[in-house]
N, C-alpha and C positions, 0 to 999 in steps of 0.2 A: 720350686717345684711346678713342673707344667703341668697340668691337668687338662686333660683330656675328655670331651662332651663328643659322644656319635648319636647322631639321630636322624631317623629317616622323618621325613616333613613334607607336608604340603603347602606350594606355593600360592600366593596370589599375584597378580600380575604389579602390585605396587609394597606389598609389604609382606614378613612372614607371619604364617601364619600357624602356630602352634598347637596341636591336638594334644589331649589328655596324654596318649599312652603313643609310643613311637614302632608300631609295626611295618613290614617292608609292605608299600601299597602291591596291589595284585593288578596291575595294569596289564594290558594285553600286548602281547608282543608286536614292535611294530614292523610292517613289510615295506622293505626297500629296496628297489632295483638301485642296481650301480649306476652313477652319473651319466648322462648323457658324451656319447665321444661327437665330436663335432668336427665338421669339415672345415677347418682354420688352422691357420698356422701355431695360434696360440689363444689362449683365453682364460677367463676366471670370473667366478661368479662370488662376491662377499655380500655380507651384511653390514650395512651401513652404521646401525647402533651398536652392535656387540664387535663389529671387525672381524666376525668369522668368516672364514674362508671355505665356503661349500664346496664349489667344483673349482679345478684348477689343472691347467694340461699347458706345458711347456711355459708358464708367466712369466719365469725370467730370463726368455730368448730374448736377446736386443733385438728388434725389429724399426723400420720406419713407420712412423705413426700416422702420416698424411697427415689431414686437416682435424684428426685428434688433438694436433698440437694445440691448435686455438682455443683449446679450454684453458690454457696455461694463458694464452693473449688474454683471453676474456678474466681469467683468475686476478692477474694484475691490474688491468684496467677497472674490476672491480674494486681493487684493495687501495688504488689511488682514489677512487671515488669515495669512499668510505672514509677514507683518511681526510678527506678534503683539499688533497693535492691537485685535484682538478674536480670539474664540476659538470655536470651532464649536459647542460645548456653551451658549456665552450666551442666555440666555432674551430673547427681543426681544419689547417690548410689541406690542400690535394696535392700532392707532390706528382711531379712527372713518373717516379719511380711507382709509387700508387696506381696512379691513373693506367699504367701500361702491363700491369699485372696480369697473368693469362689465368686460365684454369677458371674455377668459380668466381663470380665477382658480383658486386652490388652496384655497380656501374656510375661510381661517382666521376666526376671528370674534374681534369687537370686544372688549375688557377682558382677553383672554388672552394668553399668552405663548407664542413658538415658537421653539424653537432653532434659532441660525443655519444649521446643517448642513440641518435640513428646509425652511427657507426659499431656500436657495441650491438646493436641489431643484426646488421648487415654482417658481421662476424659469425653471431651463434645463430641467427635463422637460415640466410642465406649463404653460410661459410665464405663469406667474400673473399679472397685476399687482396683485393684492392683494400677494403676496410681495413684487415687486419694491419697493414703495412703503413696506411694512416696513423691509424691509434699509435702503433710501436713508436712511430717518426714523432708522434704527439707528446708521447709518455719520455720517452729517452734522448730525444734529439734525430738519431738514425735507427734503421732496424737492428744495425750489429750490437751496439749498446742495449738495446733493448733484449736482443739474445743472451745477452749476458744475466741481464736482472731475471732471467727467465730461468737461467742455469742457478741462480743464487734462490731463488726461491723454489726450485725443485729439490736443492740441497734442504731446506728448513723443512720440507712435507715430508723427507724421507726416501725421495726419489734416488735410490744412489746408484740407479741402471741407466740414467737419463743423461742424454746430452742436446740441448736445441741449438740449431743453428740459425733459424729464422722464425718468424712469426706467425708463417702460414701454413709450415709442414710439406712446403716446396722440396722436391729432391734435392737433399744437399748431404755431401760426406759427414758420416759420422752423427747424422740428423738422426738418432736413435731412443727407444725407449723399450718398456717392456707391458705386459699387461699388468702386470702386479701395482707397477709405478703409476699406470694411469688409471688404475683403481682407487690407489691414494688420493690421486688430482682429484679425481670425481667425487670422492665422499669428501675431500676438503671444500670443495668448491660448494656442495649442497649444504653443509653445516656452518661453513664460515659468510656465507653471501646469500641466504636465501632467498631476500627479494629478489637479487638479480638473477638467480636459479630460474626463477618463475618464466624468464626469457627463453627458456630451453623448450617449454612445452607450445609456445605459440607456432602455432601453424605455417601462417603467411604474415609478409612483410612488403609493402608497396613501399618503393622509393623513386622519386622520380620519373614517375606514371609507370614504372616498370613491378609487376606484382611479381613473386617468387616465391615459392613453396619450400618449408622445412624440407632436407633430404632424409629426415628421421622419419621413415615410412610407418614406425610402430605407434605413430602420436594418431594416426587414422585407424590401425588395426588392434592396439590392446588398449582400452580406457586407463588402463592402472599405469602405463609408461608416460611420464611427463619429462624425456631429455633423456641423454644428454645431447651427442655429436656422433657424426659420421665421417667419414673419409675413404680417399681412395685417389691412389695414384698406380700406374703399371709396377713400381716396384714395390709397393705395401699391398695391395690386393685392395679388397674392400673391406673394412673397418667401421666397427660400432659401436661404440660406449654407449650403455644406455641405463634407465635409472626407473623402478617401477616400485609403486606402494600400494600394499594390499592389507585393508585390515590392522592397519599399523605397523606393518612390518616392510620397511624399505631396503630392496635388495638394488647392488650397481653390478651390471655386468660389462665385462669386455673382449670382443673378437675381434681377433685381428686376421689379415690374410684368409678372406674366405673369397669365392670363387666369383660371387657375383653381387649385385647390390640387393635383389631378394634373396640370396642364399645369407649375406650377414643378418637379414631379418629373421630368416625360419632357425638359423643357429642360436640367435641370441633370443629367440622363442624357447627352445629347447632348455638353454639355462634357467630363465624365468620360470618357465612353469613345474621343471624340477625342484628349484627352488621354493616356491610357494606350496607346492603339493605335499611336500615331505619335510620341512623344515617349518619350526616357529621360535619368535624370539620372543624373552620374556624379561621385565627387568623384575629382578628379582629383591634388591635393596635400593635404598635412596642412598645418597650421600647424606653423610652425618647421623644416620639412622642407625640408633643405639640397639646396640645386637648382643650384648652381654654387659653385665654389671657386677662383678668378682666383688669379694670382701675387699678390703682397705684397711690397712693396719698402720697404727699409729698417724692417722690423718683426721683432718679438722672433718672429713665428711667419712659415713662408716661404708660408703661404696665407691667404685670407680666404674664410671659410663664408659665403654669402648664403642667407638664406632669406624666406619669406614670414610675413607679419605673423597671415595668416587662412588658412584652408582656401579652396582654389579649388574650387568645384562647381559643374557646368555641365549644362543640360537641353538636350538638341539633339536633332537629328532621329533616330528609331531607324536604328540600324544605320550610323550614321556617325563613330562612334569612332575607327575607325580611322583615318580622315581628316582628323583634327585636326591641326594645324601648330603647331609651338612655335617662337618666335623670343626668342634670349634676346640682348640686350645690355648687356654691361660695360663699366665702365672698363679698360682694358688696361694702365693706368698709376696703379694706386693705391698709394698711400704713407702708412705707419704715420706716426704714431698712428691708431688706427682708434675712433670711439666707437660703442659699440653700438647698432642700429638707425637709423644712417645710412643713406641710400639710396647703392648703388654701381650701380644697372643695375635692367633693366625686363623684366619677363616677359612676352610677347603670344601669346596663342593665337586661332588664327583657323580659319576652315572655309570653303572656296570664294572666300578672299580675303577675307571678313568678321570683322575682328576681333571677337571674342566677349570676351574679358577680357585687361586691362592692369595688371598690378600691379607694383608696386616690390621689388628685391629688396635686402633689410636685412641688416648686417652681424649676425652671429647673436652675437659677442661684442666685447668691447672688448680693444684689441691695443696694447701699447705699442710704443716704436720700439727698434730694436736699437741694441747698443752704438755708439760713434763709428766704428770701423773698417769696421763693416758698414754702418752709413748713407752712410759715406763711397764705398766702394765701391759701392755699389746705384744712389749718386745719381751716380757716374760712367758706370754703364752705362746710365745712363737717358738721360744726356748722349750718349753715341757713338751709340746706338738712336736718337735724335732727329736726331743731324746727318746719320746715312744711311739717315733714314726705314724705319726699321724697326719702327714702333709698330705 
């Protein structure tokens, strides 16, 4: 039989705090306007830790990404560095193709060599098309082969509507992605390569005696913004993927097809301001935190600890944490032996009648059966409980 336990609770940031009685928290109503409407073709705002999509519009429309493409180029180069396949001090030969690239440039020269670490800065800070091609050729042999790797990595990151044709974002047939896919890429880059992500906050880079500024103007206008990438072509319009962190809450926004450089920054600030002003993110449970310890029958232990496989992090309207409701459903007749990791219950978290999260409760440890006499006695009790409807 499944036993259902429903309770109103107060959460702390790290653990569940249970009070003596469970009454509906009398919180004040949250006043919240509609999400901002942006002057852009497509946009999305997401919380990095919870994955909550706070705002989206045309987020699945396939559009040219311009230099937002370079986030994937830097992701792959960072991955190769972490794996040890290349070194930051490796000397990269500069080809004629890399040297001749138009658009934004790092101003590398054909026939020279440049360290990987400098080229990576050129990609991230200066948005260098020449640096992107040089790194693509170094990692995969040529840019076409590198584009294949980019598409393979996109698939692994769940970017199902994305296809890359080059390492730069230079206009090309079928070089398309979506705001949603780019938010997945930005989130993965932040999580997977935090050390390399720090380069995205660097405002300037000097190479070959030429100082160039990061094209992400929000780095100067908003202290909470610490990356990611700008992009612009006539076809794509003005694009900006940005990430900001305030009071432990990190948001990622993607704006595609804005009308101007200043416009993409203003529209991005609308998204970030809305997210930080009206939402908050909390880690409610830790991974492997004991959530419930139901009675265990016929086991070597009298009870069974049930845990979560992963943390629970939720992004909710600001001021509503105390109104979250937790419902725990557990099997009331759990009989040993127990296999670690097996599911014996479900935890639900809801707000105002809407289920926000549902997770299985798993056995924390394997537990053997008890001795013969104890097993017989417990099975007898279970039989009697069943006869008299005491489950």
